[in-house]
C-alpha positions as CSV (number, residue, x, y, z in Angstrom):
1,X,0.0,0.0,0.0
2,X,1.3,3.4,-0.9
3,X,1.7,6.0,1.7
4,X,-0.2,9.2,1.1
5,X,1.7,12.4,1.4
6,X,0.8,16.0,0.9
7,X,3.1,18.2,-1.2
8,X,3.1,21.9,-1.6
9,X,4.4,23.4,-4.9
10,X,4.7,27.1,-4.6
11,X,4.7,29.5,-7.6
12,X,8.4,30.1,-6.9
13,X,9.1,26.3,-7.0
14,X,7.2,26.0,-10.3
15,X,9.4,28.7,-11.9
16,X,12.5,27.1,-10.5
17,X,11.7,23.6,-11.7
18,X,10.8,25.0,-15.1
19,X,14.5,26.0,-15.4
20,X,15.2,22.2,-15.2
21,X,12.5,21.6,-17.9
22,X,10.2,20.0,-15.3
23,X,6.5,20.8,-14.9
24,X,4.5,20.6,-11.7
25,X,2.1,18.2,-13.4
26,X,5.0,15.8,-14.0
27,X,6.0,16.0,-10.3
28,X,2.5,15.0,-9.2
29,X,2.5,11.9,-11.4
30,X,5.5,10.6,-9.5
31,X,3.2,9.7,-6.6
32,X,1.0,7.5,-8.8
33,X,3.7,4.9,-8.9
34,X,6.3,3.4,-6.6
35,X,9.1,5.7,-5.6
36,X,12.3,5.7,-3.5
37,X,12.9,8.2,-0.7
38,X,16.1,9.0,1.1
39,X,16.6,11.6,3.8
40,X,19.6,13.9,4.0
41,X,19.3,16.1,7.1
42,X,16.2,18.2,6.8
43,X,15.8,17.5,3.1
44,X,14.3,14.5,1.5
45,X,15.2,13.2,-2.0
46,X,12.5,11.3,-3.8
47,X,13.4,9.4,-7.0
48,X,10.6,8.2,-9.2
49,X,9.1,7.9,-12.6
50,X,6.5,10.1,-14.2
51,X,3.4,8.7,-16.0
52,X,5.4,9.1,-19.2
53,X,8.4,7.1,-17.8
54,X,10.7,10.1,-17.2
55,X,13.0,9.6,-14.1
56,X,12.9,12.6,-11.8
57,X,14.7,13.5,-8.6
58,X,12.6,15.7,-6.3
59,X,14.0,17.5,-3.3
60,X,11.7,18.5,-0.5
61,X,11.6,19.8,3.0
62,X,9.2,18.4,5.6
63,X,6.8,20.8,7.2
64,X,4.3,20.2,9.9
65,X,1.7,18.4,7.9
66,X,3.1,18.3,4.3
67,X,6.3,18.4,2.2
68,X,7.4,21.5,0.4
69,X,9.0,21.0,-3.0
70,X,12.3,22.8,-3.2
71,X,13.4,21.6,-6.7
72,X,13.0,18.8,-9.2
73,X,15.3,17.7,-12.0
74,X,16.1,14.8,-14.2
75,X,17.5,11.9,-12.2
76,X,21.2,11.2,-12.7
77,X,22.4,7.8,-14.0
78,X,23.3,6.8,-10.4
79,X,19.9,7.9,-9.1
80,X,18.1,5.8,-11.8
81,X,20.2,2.8,-10.9
82,X,19.4,3.3,-7.2
83,X,15.7,3.5,-8.1
84,X,15.8,0.3,-10.2
85,X,17.6,-1.5,-7.4
86,X,15.3,-0.3,-4.5
87,X,11.9,-0.2,-6.2
88,X,10.4,-3.4,-7.4
């Protein structure tokens, strides 16, 4: 069973991820499939695949009751390999 999380994508974050050629709509589709999360201090990195099969790395900060998107970009080769290894 997938865990349900809430994510906030601000207008500033939308503009920032656009510089990485990522759209907010793509980010949302990551949560429709299995994904891998690793924590690095206060930040969380989530690696997943979009509905169209694109691998993305999302970086988020945890708030009181939701996660706030900081940035999103294409996953690196190493991140894709980690995803494939961890997510079945």
